[in-house]
Structures are given as structure tokens and as C-alpha cells.
N, C-alpha and C positions, 0 to 999 in steps of 0.2 A: 286864740290859740294859745296853747302851752308850749313850755320850753321843750326843745328837742336838743339832745346832746349826741355828737357823733364822735367818737374817739379814733384817733389816727396816731400810730405810733411809729416812729422811724429810729435811725441811729441816734440815740443821746436825747431825743426830745419826745414830747407827747403833745398832739394838737387836740383841743377839745373845740369842735366846731358847734356853735351855739345858734340856734335860730327859733324866732319866735318872740314871746314876751319873757324877759329875765326880770323876776321880782324877788323881793326879799326872801321869800319862802324857798326859792332855789339856791340860795347861797349856801345852805348847809350840805346840800346834795354835791355842789361844786367842790367845796372844801373836803368833803368825804373822799371824792375822787383824787383830789391832788394831795391828801395827807399821806406821810410816809413814804413818798416817791423821791427818788434822787434825781430823776431827769429832769431836763428843763422844761417848762411848761408854757404852751403858747395857747391863748385863748382867742379863736378865730370868730369876730364878732360881726362879720359881713351880713349875716342874715338876721341879725337881732333887730327887732322892730320896735321894741318898747322896754324901757327899765325905769326903775324908781331910785329914791334917793339913797336908799341902803345899798342897792347894787352898785351905783356910782361910787359910794364910800368903799366898797369891797373891791372893786376893779382899780381904784386908785391904791389901795393897801396891796393888791397883788403887784402892780406895777412897780411899786417901792420894793417889794421883795425879789424882784428879778423876773416875774412873768411878764412875757411879751403880749401885748394887745394887739392882734393882727387885725388888718381891715376894721378898725373902731369907726363907727359911724361919726360923722363930724360933731353931731349934737351931744354925743355921749362924750367925746374927747373934750369939747368946750366945758362941759359939765365937770367932768373929772378935773380940768385945770382949775375951774372956778373953786371947787370943794378944797384943791389943794391950797389957794390962797387963803380961804377962811380958816383953814386948820393952822396956817403959818402965823397967825396974827396973836 
């Protein structure tokens, strides 16, 4: 399964609903969609089935920069938190 991105815009925010596999090759595409925008970004991860380490680091960076991770799968959340711990040492 490839990554599918649906964009939902409302007052002041943009939600990117992601589904499928989110791989390091997809990060550039997501960055391009987020670049130059002033609205708040929300990444809805409810239907993400698989991620890799580069994606986890990207998601952690997004979160540190004010992007909301909505409906983040537990295993992804745990992995992001572990990566944060490794980076703080």
C-alpha cells in the first residue's frame, strides 16, 4: 500500500489525513505541502499502517515546530518519544 494524502482546510488550519505506509521517500512530499504556509498544520495519522525511522524523526521535528499529530498510533507515539530521549543525550 502506498501513502495517500487527503487535505482538509478549515478556518486557520490545514489537516493532512495520511493513510497507508509513510516512508522516508514521502517526507519530501509532505514538507513541500507544508512549506510556505502560515496556517496551523495537523497531521492525522489514524490510518497510517507503517512508518520508518526517518519518518519518526520527521514527525518528532514537526511536533517540536508546532504541528499537531492527531490520532497518532500508539507504537508511533512511543517511537517518537524514544527518539526524543536519544536526541537529548
